[in-house]
C-alpha positions, 0 to 999 in steps of 0.5 A: 499499499501506498504511504497514504498520508496520516493522522500523520499525512505527509507534508510532500502530498498536502504541499502540493494539493495545497500549495494554491491556498492563502491563509487558512481562517484556522491558523489564528485560532490557537497558537502553535504548541509548544515542545519540550523535551521528555525525561529518559525515565518517562521514555522509559515508562513509554516504552515499558507499556509498549509504545515506541518512544520514535518521535514521542513528545511532550504537548497538554495534557500528556505524553503524544506517541505513534502520532495520534495517541496521548499517555496521560501520566495515569496511563503511565502509572496506571499498570495493568495485569490483563492479558497483553498480545505479544504477536499480531496479524492486522486484526482489530485491537482493543485496549484493557480499558473500555467504556462501562454502565451501558447502556451508555449516552456519551455527549460531544462539544465542540469548543473554539472550532470553525462550523464545519469542524462541529458539522463534521462532529455531527456526521461521525455521531450518525455514523456511531448511532446508526450501529445501534450500539448500548453506547450511544453520541449526542451533542452537549447541550448549548455551550455544556462541556460533552463527555467528549469535548472536541477542540483545536491545536496549530501545529504544522508539519514535522519529519514529513509529517502532519499529526491531524488529530489526537485522543487518548484511551478510556479510564481505569473507571471506565469513562471515555477519554475526554478530549480530541485535539483537532489540527487547525494548521492550513497544512492539516485540512487546508483553507476548506476542510473535506466536511467527510475528511473531518468525520473519518479523522473524528470517527477514528479519534473517538475510537480510541477514547472508547478503547481501539487501538490501531488495527495495524499497531504491530507495523504501522508501515501497512498504512504509513510508510516507511520502515516496518514499525511495531507500535508494542502491545503494550501494558494499556492492552493490545488486545485481539478482538475475535471474529476479525481478520489476520490478514489486512485489512486495507480500509479499516477505520483505525488504521494509523494512517490516512488514506486522506478521504472519507474512511468509515467502518468497513464490515471488519469493523462493525464486528470489532465495534459489536464485539464490545459494544453492542 
């Protein structure tokens, strides 16, 4: 499969697509992030959890690994005794922590982002709710902050890739991760973001919030290109979901890197989501 993009899309690809773009209305929403060095002890904790420390960086709220997964301080200190998967193919995987207290309504809010992001959240909600799960999603009322709040950050390409969005995993108490961060830099989605593309990225990040890992976590090169890279089994869990295939799954919504277009649930994704939440 070609190196098609990113929850991390190649900067070169975007420089060609958006070379005529002027300034983006999104870029002045949030100032660029400040990156800081990560201590050796923290890197050891990240590695002990099974995540690659390559390109790991300190961001607001924790540490960004695998380009779109936020590990909180709680994740680093909360070791799991549940089984982890050490050898993998390309099945769907969940973390040890999943959303509990089902059936459950998860509210979603959007803070300080253009209307297209809000519209994309509504599309994402419709996609999940159409599956008839024991978790359903709805917009938070008025200005209230939802169980998941979608916010912006502004960060340009780095190392040939750009992060489109990021999220974390459910808490040990069974709550979904409470924030999705979407990149407002014009190099991420251009000056006129595509609704379905944004909805697809949001759908992927919500997948992390409710406990899904990357379908190709054992070899990110499958969707991202480049050298083979195993994200690791991790003490936060890389538990194979029964009934999902052990062969390549080129259209899964939880692939590590985006194809730059509209990617929603395929049949194997539906099996995976139903297994956890039907």
